[in-house]
C-alpha angles and dihedrals in degrees: 000000000000141000110260089234090061098048094099090058096051135080134178149146095272138029117198126194110210095164128099090243107122094038124097124320092022096042093132093056135084125202092230138031132234094271091060094042090050089065094060130070101219140359139225122192114197088202108095101180116089088038091219110040125188086258092057092043090050092053094046092047085063093050097256130140109252135172137181128235100260095100091052093047090053093043089052092049091049092049092049091051089049090052091045093048096038096229139077117267099209136287098256098046098096093052091046096050093042089054092049093048093045086057092055096052 
């Protein structure tokens, strides 16, 4: 985790957006600009709606792999249910539910 003021001095393999920037009412905004994104190899936006945030679009426009936070949301929900029920729910459940939810958004 880094101070926003230092982002232009950092680089790395992965840049993760854990802010609400990209969600309503700031869906047309990204928490970083192209100069910052350029210093990282890939991007993950924890925001999942809209499915393609400005952060994800920016990363992809630079040819980087980028994903939203939908899969993480579903994986956390499945894990919570497993803890609550005290048993595993199946190896493919996260992928199945994520695909269904993705189709609804």
